[in-house]
Biopython code that builds the backbone (N, CA, C, O; Angstrom):
import numpy as np
from Bio.PDB.StructureBuilder import StructureBuilder

atoms = [
    (1, "MET", "N", (0.496, -1.307, -0.137)),
    (1, "MET", "CA", (0.191, 0.220, -0.109)),
    (1, "MET", "C", (0.873, 1.715, -0.080)),
    (1, "MET", "O", (1.499, 2.171, 0.877)),
    (2, "LEU", "N", (0.704, 2.169, -0.925)),
    (2, "LEU", "CA", (1.359, 3.731, -0.881)),
    (2, "LEU", "C", (-0.041, 3.789, -0.531)),
    (2, "LEU", "O", (-1.114, 3.244, -0.790)),
    (3, "ILE", "N", (0.798, 5.302, 0.640)),
    (3, "ILE", "CA", (-0.124, 6.353, 0.956)),
    (3, "ILE", "C", (0.717, 7.706, 0.231)),
    (3, "ILE", "O", (1.915, 7.436, 0.152)),
    (4, "VAL", "N", (0.540, 8.447, -0.062)),
    (4, "VAL", "CA", (1.241, 9.777, -0.432)),
    (4, "VAL", "C", (0.514, 11.817, 0.162)),
    (4, "VAL", "O", (0.499, 12.468, -0.882)),
    (5, "LEU", "N", (0.249, 12.310, 0.814)),
    (5, "LEU", "CA", (0.185, 13.403, 1.171)),
    (5, "LEU", "C", (0.844, 14.220, 0.810)),
    (5, "LEU", "O", (1.968, 14.332, 1.300)),
    (6, "PHE", "N", (0.397, 15.093, -0.175)),
    (6, "PHE", "CA", (0.640, 16.090, -0.970)),
    (6, "PHE", "C", (-0.150, 17.670, -1.030)),
    (6, "PHE", "O", (-1.132, 17.670, -1.772)),
    (7, "ASP", "N", (-0.021, 18.235, -0.739)),
    (7, "ASP", "CA", (-0.826, 19.871, -0.785)),
    (7, "ASP", "C", (-0.768, 20.548, -2.184)),
    (7, "ASP", "O", (0.240, 20.506, -2.890)),
    (8, "ILE", "N", (-1.932, 21.180, -2.535)),
    (8, "ILE", "CA", (-2.076, 21.366, -4.006)),
    (8, "ILE", "C", (-0.138, 22.170, -5.111)),
    (8, "ILE", "O", (0.190, 22.287, -6.292)),
    (9, "ASN", "N", (0.267, 22.359, -4.269)),
    (9, "ASN", "CA", (1.322, 23.344, -5.058)),
    (9, "ASN", "C", (2.680, 21.942, -4.854)),
    (9, "ASN", "O", (3.850, 22.251, -5.081)),
    (10, "GLY", "N", (2.371, 20.668, -4.476)),
    (10, "GLY", "CA", (3.208, 19.566, -4.527)),
    (10, "GLY", "C", (3.903, 18.943, -3.665)),
    (10, "GLY", "O", (4.446, 17.855, -3.859)),
    (11, "ILE", "N", (3.936, 19.606, -2.629)),
    (11, "ILE", "CA", (4.643, 20.272, -1.521)),
    (11, "ILE", "C", (4.008, 18.458, -0.509)),
    (11, "ILE", "O", (2.866, 18.051, -0.300)),
    (12, "ASN", "N", (5.260, 17.898, -0.170)),
    (12, "ASN", "CA", (4.814, 16.857, 0.906)),
    (12, "ASN", "C", (4.631, 16.918, 2.241)),
    (12, "ASN", "O", (5.583, 17.106, 2.999)),
    (13, "MET", "N", (2.926, 16.709, 2.825)),
    (13, "MET", "CA", (2.618, 17.076, 3.897)),
    (13, "MET", "C", (2.521, 15.926, 4.715)),
    (13, "MET", "O", (1.907, 15.955, 5.782)),
    (14, "ILE", "N", (2.996, 15.078, 4.353)),
    (14, "ILE", "CA", (3.183, 14.101, 5.930)),
    (14, "ILE", "C", (3.932, 14.589, 6.990)),
    (14, "ILE", "O", (3.916, 14.118, 8.127)),
    (15, "LYS", "N", (4.661, 15.639, 6.572)),
    (15, "LYS", "CA", (5.770, 16.654, 8.322)),
    (15, "LYS", "C", (4.557, 17.460, 8.781)),
    (15, "LYS", "O", (4.884, 17.936, 9.869)),
    (16, "TRP", "N", (3.447, 17.802, 8.512)),
    (16, "TRP", "CA", (2.295, 18.480, 8.914)),
    (16, "TRP", "C", (1.383, 18.195, 8.779)),
    (16, "TRP", "O", (0.497, 18.944, 8.368)),
    (17, "ALA", "N", (1.168, 16.500, 9.191)),
    (17, "ALA", "CA", (0.228, 15.286, 9.480)),
    (17, "ALA", "C", (0.615, 13.862, 10.462)),
    (17, "ALA", "O", (0.886, 12.708, 10.133)),
    (18, "PRO", "N", (0.474, 14.693, 12.118)),
    (18, "PRO", "CA", (0.221, 14.074, 12.968)),
    (18, "PRO", "C", (0.005, 12.751, 12.835)),
    (18, "PRO", "O", (0.654, 11.727, 12.624)),
    (19, "LEU", "N", (-1.113, 13.090, 13.025)),
    (19, "LEU", "CA", (-1.795, 11.830, 12.849)),
    (19, "LEU", "C", (-1.393, 10.187, 12.472)),
    (19, "LEU", "O", (-1.158, 9.118, 13.034)),
    (20, "SER", "N", (-1.511, 10.895, 10.880)),
    (20, "SER", "CA", (-0.994, 9.893, 9.751)),
    (20, "SER", "C", (0.772, 9.644, 9.867)),
    (20, "SER", "O", (1.273, 8.522, 9.787)),
    (21, "GLN", "N", (1.342, 10.551, 10.011)),
    (21, "GLN", "CA", (2.818, 10.210, 11.137)),
    (21, "GLN", "C", (2.845, 9.022, 11.804)),
    (21, "GLN", "O", (3.722, 8.177, 11.623)),
    (22, "THR", "N", (1.417, 8.842, 12.997)),
    (22, "THR", "CA", (1.521, 8.125, 14.004)),
    (22, "THR", "C", (0.914, 6.374, 13.262)),
    (22, "THR", "O", (1.219, 5.226, 13.582)),
    (23, "PHE", "N", (0.285, 6.739, 12.549)),
    (23, "PHE", "CA", (-0.959, 5.451, 11.797)),
    (23, "PHE", "C", (0.452, 4.758, 11.252)),
    (23, "PHE", "O", (0.623, 3.633, 11.722)),
    (24, "LEU", "N", (1.547, 5.241, 10.305)),
    (24, "LEU", "CA", (2.232, 4.987, 9.500)),
    (24, "LEU", "C", (3.263, 4.212, 10.920)),
    (24, "LEU", "O", (3.826, 3.128, 11.074)),
    (25, "ALA", "N", (3.158, 5.004, 11.442)),
    (25, "ALA", "CA", (4.910, 4.324, 12.718)),
    (25, "ALA", "C", (4.181, 3.124, 13.332)),
    (25, "ALA", "O", (4.838, 2.095, 13.494)),
    (26, "ASP", "N", (2.798, 3.152, 13.717)),
    (26, "ASP", "CA", (2.377, 2.317, 14.357)),
    (26, "ASP", "C", (1.791, 0.962, 13.767)),
    (26, "ASP", "O", (1.385, 0.046, 14.482)),
    (27, "LYS", "N", (1.794, 0.942, 12.339)),
    (27, "LYS", "CA", (1.601, -0.050, 11.359)),
    (27, "LYS", "C", (3.013, -0.723, 11.078)),
    (27, "LYS", "O", (3.325, -1.859, 10.723)),
    (28, "ARG", "N", (3.911, 0.679, 11.440)),
    (28, "ARG", "CA", (5.521, 0.253, 10.321)),
    (28, "ARG", "C", (5.842, -0.106, 9.565)),
    (28, "ARG", "O", (6.606, -1.001, 9.204)),
    (29, "VAL", "N", (4.970, 0.943, 9.009)),
    (29, "VAL", "CA", (5.206, 1.590, 6.771)),
    (29, "VAL", "C", (7.038, 2.270, 7.121)),
    (29, "VAL", "O", (7.681, 2.829, 8.010)),
    (30, "THR", "N", (7.166, 1.831, 5.981)),
    (30, "THR", "CA", (8.290, 2.716, 5.770)),
    (30, "THR", "C", (7.857, 3.886, 4.924)),
    (30, "THR", "O", (7.224, 3.878, 3.869)),
    (31, "VAL", "N", (8.342, 4.900, 5.627)),
    (31, "VAL", "CA", (8.071, 6.103, 4.347)),
    (31, "VAL", "C", (9.409, 6.470, 3.684)),
    (31, "VAL", "O", (10.505, 6.563, 4.236)),
    (32, "LEU", "N", (9.065, 6.682, 2.232)),
    (32, "LEU", "CA", (9.964, 7.647, 1.468)),
    (32, "LEU", "C", (10.134, 8.668, 1.384)),
    (32, "LEU", "O", (9.316, 9.226, 0.653)),
    (33, "GLU", "N", (10.807, 9.237, 1.773)),
    (33, "GLU", "CA", (10.635, 10.823, 1.138)),
    (33, "GLU", "C", (11.094, 11.210, -0.319)),
    (33, "GLU", "O", (12.058, 10.818, -0.976)),
    (34, "HIS", "N", (10.170, 12.036, -0.587)),
    (34, "HIS", "CA", (10.102, 12.491, -2.605)),
    (34, "HIS", "C", (10.625, 13.676, -2.405)),
    (34, "HIS", "O", (10.084, 14.521, -1.692)),
    (35, "PRO", "N", (11.972, 13.885, -3.153)),
    (35, "PRO", "CA", (12.625, 14.935, -3.195)),
    (35, "PRO", "C", (11.803, 15.859, -3.624)),
    (35, "PRO", "O", (10.981, 15.596, -4.501)),
    (36, "PRO", "N", (11.927, 17.374, -2.936)),
    (36, "PRO", "CA", (10.914, 18.445, -3.012)),
    (36, "PRO", "C", (10.927, 18.728, -4.434)),
    (36, "PRO", "O", (11.941, 18.318, -4.998)),
    (37, "TYR", "N", (10.112, 19.292, -5.139)),
    (37, "TYR", "CA", (10.362, 19.904, -6.682)),
    (37, "TYR", "C", (10.368, 18.909, -7.373)),
    (37, "TYR", "O", (10.870, 19.326, -8.417)),
    (38, "SER", "N", (10.117, 17.686, -7.536)),
    (38, "SER", "CA", (10.167, 16.831, -8.436)),
    (38, "SER", "C", (9.195, 15.979, -9.393)),
    (38, "SER", "O", (9.330, 14.813, -9.762)),
    (39, "PRO", "N", (8.041, 17.026, -9.724)),
    (39, "PRO", "CA", (7.396, 17.050, -10.570)),
    (39, "PRO", "C", (7.026, 15.144, -11.583)),
    (39, "PRO", "O", (6.056, 14.392, -11.684)),
    (40, "ASP", "N", (8.662, 15.159, -12.164)),
    (40, "ASP", "CA", (8.851, 13.926, -13.355)),
    (40, "ASP", "C", (9.444, 12.689, -12.145)),
    (40, "ASP", "O", (10.226, 11.871, -12.629)),
    (41, "LEU", "N", (9.209, 12.570, -11.067)),
    (41, "LEU", "CA", (8.717, 11.256, -10.269)),
    (41, "LEU", "C", (7.519, 11.398, -9.791)),
    (41, "LEU", "O", (7.329, 10.788, -8.739)),
    (42, "ALA", "N", (6.664, 11.981, -10.194)),
    (42, "ALA", "CA", (4.992, 11.831, -9.809)),
    (42, "ALA", "C", (4.440, 11.416, -11.358)),
    (42, "ALA", "O", (4.278, 12.158, -12.327)),
    (43, "THR", "N", (4.144, 9.530, -11.200)),
    (43, "THR", "CA", (3.651, 8.601, -12.057)),
    (43, "THR", "C", (2.217, 9.144, -12.611)),
    (43, "THR", "O", (1.903, 8.663, -13.699)),
    (44, "CYS", "N", (1.365, 10.002, -12.079)),
    (44, "CYS", "CA", (-0.060, 10.221, -12.424)),
    (44, "CYS", "C", (0.313, 11.543, -13.087)),
    (44, "CYS", "O", (-0.657, 11.984, -13.703)),
    (45, "ASP", "N", (1.311, 12.267, -13.163)),
    (45, "ASP", "CA", (1.477, 13.293, -13.874)),
    (45, "ASP", "C", (1.731, 13.189, -15.219)),
    (45, "ASP", "O", (1.019, 13.544, -16.158)),
    (46, "PHE", "N", (3.237, 12.463, -15.228)),
    (46, "PHE", "CA", (3.197, 11.931, -16.996)),
    (46, "PHE", "C", (2.695, 10.824, -17.336)),
    (46, "PHE", "O", (3.468, 9.938, -17.697)),
    (47, "TYR", "N", (1.613, 10.636, -17.318)),
    (47, "TYR", "CA", (0.737, 8.681, -17.899)),
    (47, "TYR", "C", (-0.330, 9.441, -17.389)),
    (47, "TYR", "O", (-0.775, 10.287, -18.165)),
    (48, "LEU", "N", (-1.112, 9.309, -15.729)),
    (48, "LEU", "CA", (-2.586, 8.943, -16.325)),
    (48, "LEU", "C", (-3.208, 10.395, -16.579)),
    (48, "LEU", "O", (-4.164, 10.585, -17.331)),
    (49, "LEU", "N", (-2.530, 11.422, -15.839)),
    (49, "LEU", "CA", (-2.686, 13.189, -16.188)),
    (49, "LEU", "C", (-3.339, 13.372, -17.884)),
    (49, "LEU", "O", (-4.377, 13.710, -18.453)),
    (50, "LEU", "N", (-1.773, 12.834, -18.237)),
    (50, "LEU", "CA", (-1.531, 13.183, -20.006)),
    (50, "LEU", "C", (-2.327, 12.670, -20.608)),
    (50, "LEU", "O", (-2.529, 13.376, -21.596)),
    (51, "LYS", "N", (-3.413, 11.176, -20.634)),
    (51, "LYS", "CA", (-4.024, 10.713, -20.621)),
    (51, "LYS", "C", (-5.450, 11.478, -20.356)),
    (51, "LYS", "O", (-6.137, 11.750, -21.341)),
    (52, "VAL", "N", (-5.698, 11.669, -19.647)),
    (52, "VAL", "CA", (-7.096, 12.781, -19.625)),
    (52, "VAL", "C", (-7.277, 13.809, -20.479)),
    (52, "VAL", "O", (-8.110, 14.113, -21.332)),
    (53, "LYS", "N", (-5.987, 14.404, -19.898)),
    (53, "LYS", "CA", (-5.426, 16.410, -20.571)),
    (53, "LYS", "C", (-6.068, 15.884, -21.915)),
    (53, "LYS", "O", (-6.882, 16.544, -22.561)),
    (54, "ASN", "N", (-5.707, 14.877, -22.198)),
    (54, "ASN", "CA", (-5.041, 14.988, -24.200)),
    (54, "ASN", "C", (-7.006, 14.684, -24.343)),
    (54, "ASN", "O", (-7.638, 15.353, -25.160)),
    (55, "ALA", "N", (-7.555, 13.882, -23.660)),
    (55, "ALA", "CA", (-8.531, 13.237, -24.190)),
    (55, "ALA", "C", (-10.020, 14.490, -23.668)),
    (55, "ALA", "O", (-11.213, 14.355, -23.941)),
    (56, "LEU", "N", (-9.294, 15.718, -22.806)),
    (56, "LEU", "CA", (-10.372, 16.714, -22.608)),
    (56, "LEU", "C", (-9.860, 17.872, -23.166)),
    (56, "LEU", "O", (-10.359, 18.931, -22.783)),
    (57, "MET", "N", (-9.031, 17.901, -23.934)),
    (57, "MET", "CA", (-8.671, 18.850, -24.659)),
    (57, "MET", "C", (-9.727, 19.415, -25.562)),
    (57, "MET", "O", (-10.639, 18.715, -26.002)),
    (58, "GLY", "N", (-9.544, 21.145, -25.929)),
    (58, "GLY", "CA", (-10.465, 21.570, -26.244)),
    (58, "GLY", "C", (-12.315, 21.326, -25.945)),
    (58, "GLY", "O", (-13.274, 21.644, -26.648)),
    (59, "THR", "N", (-12.266, 20.850, -25.018)),
    (59, "THR", "CA", (-13.339, 20.454, -24.984)),
    (59, "THR", "C", (-14.066, 21.178, -23.622)),
    (59, "THR", "O", (-13.474, 21.047, -22.551)),
    (60, "HIS", "N", (-15.275, 21.898, -23.655)),
    (60, "HIS", "CA", (-15.594, 22.578, -22.401)),
    (60, "HIS", "C", (-17.075, 22.062, -21.757)),
    (60, "HIS", "O", (-18.277, 21.925, -21.985)),
    (61, "PHE", "N", (-16.205, 21.923, -20.963)),
    (61, "PHE", "CA", (-18.260, 20.752, -19.485)),
    (61, "PHE", "C", (-18.685, 22.260, -18.504)),
    (61, "PHE", "O", (-18.020, 23.288, -18.375)),
    (62, "GLN", "N", (-19.639, 22.008, -18.090)),
    (62, "GLN", "CA", (-20.072, 22.668, -16.708)),
    (62, "GLN", "C", (-19.163, 21.393, -15.835)),
    (62, "GLN", "O", (-18.346, 20.612, -16.323)),
    (63, "SER", "N", (-19.598, 21.493, -14.466)),
    (63, "SER", "CA", (-18.313, 21.407, -13.524)),
    (63, "SER", "C", (-18.362, 19.444, -13.052)),
    (63, "SER", "O", (-17.439, 18.652, -12.858)),
    (64, "VAL", "N", (-20.065, 19.246, -13.012)),
    (64, "VAL", "CA", (-20.496, 17.729, -13.481)),
    (64, "VAL", "C", (-19.358, 17.533, -14.141)),
    (64, "VAL", "O", (-18.182, 17.279, -13.883)),
    (65, "GLU", "N", (-20.321, 17.799, -15.450)),
    (65, "GLU", "CA", (-20.079, 16.762, -16.936)),
    (65, "GLU", "C", (-18.613, 16.899, -16.660)),
    (65, "GLU", "O", (-18.112, 15.886, -17.150)),
    (66, "VAL", "N", (-17.306, 17.912, -15.923)),
    (66, "VAL", "CA", (-15.921, 17.139, -16.726)),
    (66, "VAL", "C", (-15.987, 16.215, -15.192)),
    (66, "VAL", "O", (-16.046, 15.099, -15.707)),
    (67, "LYS", "N", (-16.014, 15.970, -13.853)),
    (67, "LYS", "CA", (-16.197, 14.943, -13.019)),
    (67, "LYS", "C", (-16.524, 13.146, -14.017)),
    (67, "LYS", "O", (-15.823, 12.169, -14.283)),
    (68, "VAL", "N", (-17.895, 13.533, -14.257)),
    (68, "VAL", "CA", (-18.420, 12.292, -14.955)),
    (68, "VAL", "C", (-17.247, 11.905, -16.207)),
    (68, "VAL", "O", (-16.997, 10.701, -16.253)),
    (69, "LYS", "N", (-16.598, 12.658, -17.092)),
    (69, "LYS", "CA", (-15.973, 12.334, -18.271)),
    (69, "LYS", "C", (-14.518, 12.037, -17.820)),
    (69, "LYS", "O", (-13.794, 11.343, -18.533)),
    (70, "THR", "N", (-14.016, 12.631, -16.468)),
    (70, "THR", "CA", (-12.720, 12.430, -16.277)),
    (70, "THR", "C", (-12.697, 10.718, -15.614)),
    (70, "THR", "O", (-11.940, 9.762, -15.781)),
    (71, "ALA", "N", (-14.168, 10.988, -14.660)),
    (71, "ALA", "CA", (-14.332, 9.497, -14.157)),
    (71, "ALA", "C", (-13.715, 8.553, -15.042)),
    (71, "ALA", "O", (-12.729, 7.817, -14.996)),
    (72, "HIS", "N", (-14.833, 8.880, -16.052)),
    (72, "HIS", "CA", (-14.699, 7.379, -17.050)),
    (72, "HIS", "C", (-13.664, 6.966, -17.653)),
    (72, "HIS", "O", (-13.278, 5.804, -17.777)),
    (73, "LEU", "N", (-12.868, 8.616, -18.316)),
    (73, "LEU", "CA", (-11.605, 7.944, -18.637)),
    (73, "LEU", "C", (-10.421, 7.210, -17.631)),
    (73, "LEU", "O", (-9.416, 6.506, -17.732)),
    (74, "LEU", "N", (-11.113, 7.761, -16.775)),
    (74, "LEU", "CA", (-9.778, 6.915, -15.784)),
    (74, "LEU", "C", (-10.172, 5.514, -16.017)),
    (74, "LEU", "O", (-9.266, 4.690, -16.138)),
    (75, "LYS", "N", (-11.585, 5.073, -16.109)),
    (75, "LYS", "CA", (-12.339, 3.887, -16.011)),
    (75, "LYS", "C", (-11.789, 2.817, -17.206)),
    (75, "LYS", "O", (-11.774, 1.587, -17.187)),
    (76, "THR", "N", (-11.359, 3.734, -18.217)),
    (76, "THR", "CA", (-10.489, 3.012, -19.296)),
    (76, "THR", "C", (-8.908, 2.794, -19.443)),
    (76, "THR", "O", (-8.119, 2.682, -20.381)),
    (77, "VAL", "N", (-8.844, 2.788, -18.051)),
    (77, "VAL", "CA", (-7.068, 2.590, -17.905)),
    (77, "VAL", "C", (-6.913, 1.321, -17.921)),
    (77, "VAL", "O", (-7.477, 1.000, -16.876)),
    (78, "THR", "N", (-6.452, 0.171, -18.495)),
    (78, "THR", "CA", (-6.077, -1.279, -18.385)),
    (78, "THR", "C", (-5.250, -1.666, -17.647)),
    (78, "THR", "O", (-4.276, -0.932, -17.480)),
    (79, "ALA", "N", (-5.310, -2.853, -16.982)),
    (79, "ALA", "CA", (-4.102, -3.003, -16.440)),
    (79, "ALA", "C", (-3.375, -2.963, -16.568)),
    (79, "ALA", "O", (-2.545, -2.712, -15.694)),
    (80, "ASN", "N", (-3.117, -3.185, -17.776)),
    (80, "ASN", "CA", (-1.565, -3.258, -18.551)),
    (80, "ASN", "C", (-1.162, -1.891, -18.488)),
    (80, "ASN", "O", (0.036, -1.624, -18.398)),
    (81, "GLU", "N", (-2.138, -0.884, -18.530)),
    (81, "GLU", "CA", (-1.486, 0.749, -18.938)),
    (81, "GLU", "C", (-0.890, 1.099, -17.512)),
    (81, "GLU", "O", (-0.179, 2.104, -17.522)),
    (82, "SER", "N", (-1.056, 0.403, -16.161)),
    (82, "SER", "CA", (-1.139, 1.261, -14.949)),
    (82, "SER", "C", (0.047, 0.469, -14.657)),
    (82, "SER", "O", (0.921, 0.973, -13.951)),
    (83, "GLU", "N", (0.214, -0.981, -15.222)),
    (83, "GLU", "CA", (1.695, -1.420, -14.999)),
    (83, "GLU", "C", (2.883, -0.616, -15.466)),
    (83, "GLU", "O", (3.720, -0.148, -14.695)),
    (84, "LEU", "N", (2.906, -0.461, -17.014)),
    (84, "LEU", "CA", (3.502, 0.450, -17.707)),
    (84, "LEU", "C", (4.139, 1.739, -16.934)),
    (84, "LEU", "O", (5.243, 2.226, -16.694)),
    (85, "CYS", "N", (2.367, 2.056, -16.627)),
    (85, "CYS", "CA", (2.726, 3.439, -15.847)),
    (85, "CYS", "C", (4.080, 3.295, -14.900)),
    (85, "CYS", "O", (5.181, 3.808, -15.099)),
    (86, "PHE", "N", (3.728, 2.582, -13.987)),
    (86, "PHE", "CA", (5.066, 1.777, -13.241)),
    (86, "PHE", "C", (6.060, 1.573, -12.986)),
    (86, "PHE", "O", (6.859, 1.800, -12.077)),
    (87, "GLU", "N", (5.964, 0.785, -14.460)),
    (87, "GLU", "CA", (7.369, 0.474, -14.555)),
    (87, "GLU", "C", (8.023, 1.911, -15.180)),
    (87, "GLU", "O", (9.170, 2.013, -14.747)),
    (88, "LEU", "N", (7.745, 2.808, -15.868)),
    (88, "LEU", "CA", (7.925, 3.504, -16.435)),
    (88, "LEU", "C", (8.639, 4.929, -15.623)),
    (88, "LEU", "O", (9.504, 5.732, -15.972)),
    (89, "TRP", "N", (7.608, 4.739, -14.101)),
    (89, "TRP", "CA", (7.974, 5.627, -13.405)),
    (89, "TRP", "C", (9.366, 4.898, -12.302)),
    (89, "TRP", "O", (10.193, 5.547, -11.662)),
    (90, "LYS", "N", (9.241, 3.518, -12.379)),
    (90, "LYS", "CA", (10.477, 2.664, -11.841)),
    (90, "LYS", "C", (11.513, 3.259, -12.334)),
    (90, "LYS", "O", (12.119, 4.058, -11.620)),
    (91, "THR", "N", (11.981, 2.979, -13.777)),
    (91, "THR", "CA", (12.803, 3.825, -14.875)),
    (91, "THR", "C", (13.352, 5.044, -14.320)),
    (91, "THR", "O", (14.558, 5.199, -14.125)),
    (92, "ARG", "N", (12.463, 5.907, -14.067)),
    (92, "ARG", "CA", (12.750, 7.720, -13.934)),
    (92, "ARG", "C", (12.980, 7.936, -12.684)),
    (92, "ARG", "O", (13.415, 9.017, -12.287)),
    (93, "ILE", "N", (12.709, 6.902, -11.878)),
    (93, "ILE", "CA", (13.466, 7.670, -10.307)),
    (93, "ILE", "C", (14.999, 6.646, -10.325)),
    (93, "ILE", "O", (15.939, 7.085, -9.662)),
    (94, "GLN", "N", (15.157, 5.562, -10.943)),
    (94, "GLN", "CA", (16.323, 4.940, -11.045)),
    (94, "GLN", "C", (17.508, 6.279, -9.986)),
    (94, "GLN", "O", (17.688, 6.527, -8.794)),
    (95, "PRO", "N", (18.097, 6.858, -11.454)),
    (95, "PRO", "CA", (18.714, 7.923, -11.608)),
    (95, "PRO", "C", (19.072, 8.236, -9.986)),
    (95, "PRO", "O", (20.161, 8.227, -9.414)),
    (96, "TRP", "N", (17.939, 8.471, -9.562)),
    (96, "TRP", "CA", (17.340, 9.497, -8.379)),
    (96, "TRP", "C", (18.100, 8.511, -6.933)),
    (96, "TRP", "O", (18.989, 8.829, -6.143)),
    (97, "ILE", "N", (17.311, 7.291, -7.061)),
    (97, "ILE", "CA", (18.070, 6.367, -6.008)),
    (97, "ILE", "C", (19.339, 5.784, -6.184)),
    (97, "ILE", "O", (19.781, 4.944, -5.400)),
    (98, "ASP", "N", (20.251, 6.390, -7.671)),
    (98, "ASP", "CA", (21.533, 5.545, -7.718)),
    (98, "ASP", "C", (22.540, 6.674, -6.959)),
    (98, "ASP", "O", (23.608, 6.403, -6.411)),
    (99, "ARG", "N", (21.935, 7.974, -7.067)),
    (99, "ARG", "CA", (22.134, 9.157, -5.811)),
    (99, "ARG", "C", (21.906, 8.792, -4.724)),
    (99, "ARG", "O", (23.049, 8.455, -4.416)),
    (100, "GLU", "N", (21.396, 8.611, -3.983)),
    (100, "GLU", "CA", (20.957, 8.083, -2.659)),
    (100, "GLU", "C", (19.875, 9.468, -3.014)),
    (100, "GLU", "O", (20.276, 10.624, -2.879)),
    (101, "GLY", "N", (19.110, 9.287, -3.268)),
    (101, "GLY", "CA", (18.055, 10.397, -3.471)),
    (101, "GLY", "C", (19.067, 12.020, -3.330)),
    (101, "GLY", "O", (18.340, 12.781, -2.692)),
    (102, "LYS", "N", (20.473, 12.795, -3.702)),
    (102, "LYS", "CA", (20.814, 13.795, -3.196)),
    (102, "LYS", "C", (20.620, 14.258, -5.161)),
    (102, "LYS", "O", (20.916, 13.592, -6.153)),
    (103, "HIS", "N", (20.037, 15.586, -5.039)),
    (103, "HIS", "CA", (20.022, 16.319, -6.028)),
    (103, "HIS", "C", (20.851, 17.328, -6.755)),
    (103, "HIS", "O", (21.315, 18.386, -6.330)),
    (104, "VAL", "N", (20.931, 16.849, -7.791)),
    (104, "VAL", "CA", (21.830, 17.436, -9.077)),
    (104, "VAL", "C", (21.348, 18.519, -9.581)),
    (104, "VAL", "O", (20.194, 18.441, -10.001)),
    (105, "GLU", "N", (21.815, 19.380, -9.655)),
    (105, "GLU", "CA", (21.736, 20.787, -10.279)),
    (105, "GLU", "C", (21.612, 20.242, -12.091)),
    (105, "GLU", "O", (22.484, 19.700, -12.771)),
    (106, "GLY", "N", (20.381, 20.585, -12.428)),
    (106, "GLY", "CA", (19.975, 20.126, -13.951)),
    (106, "GLY", "C", (19.437, 19.483, -13.566)),
    (106, "GLY", "O", (18.993, 20.254, -12.716)),
    (107, "ASP", "N", (18.953, 18.581, -13.351)),
    (107, "ASP", "CA", (18.267, 17.390, -13.242)),
    (107, "ASP", "C", (16.687, 17.767, -14.007)),
    (107, "ASP", "O", (15.815, 16.901, -14.080)),
]
sb = StructureBuilder()
sb.init_structure("model")
sb.init_model(0)
sb.init_chain("A")
sb.init_seg("    ")
for serial, (resi, resn, name, xyz) in enumerate(atoms, 1):
    if name == "N":
        sb.init_residue(resn, " ", resi, " ")
    sb.init_atom(name, np.array(xyz, "f"), 0.0, 1.0, " ", f" {name:<3s}", serial, name[0])
structure = sb.get_structure()
């Protein structure tokens, strides 16, 4: 199971969520820090959201219609597409893992 808490700006909120920290510690869940300002490591950003964005591009909806259309599009994601998404994510994070999480200018 993976639990990730971010605010609207993509900042990891686990540091400000004591109840979540306590829960994770009680369950002995390993917490992996996400490097700050690294949208390239966010799986959904480079696959699932792109799929939805491309499908909705140029279309204008009322707010409820957007939710329905988005939910429909996400339901069309196959198991193979989800697996590919995570395989690509693992490939993208490997350089960061190799550097033991250290930031390199120009990444």
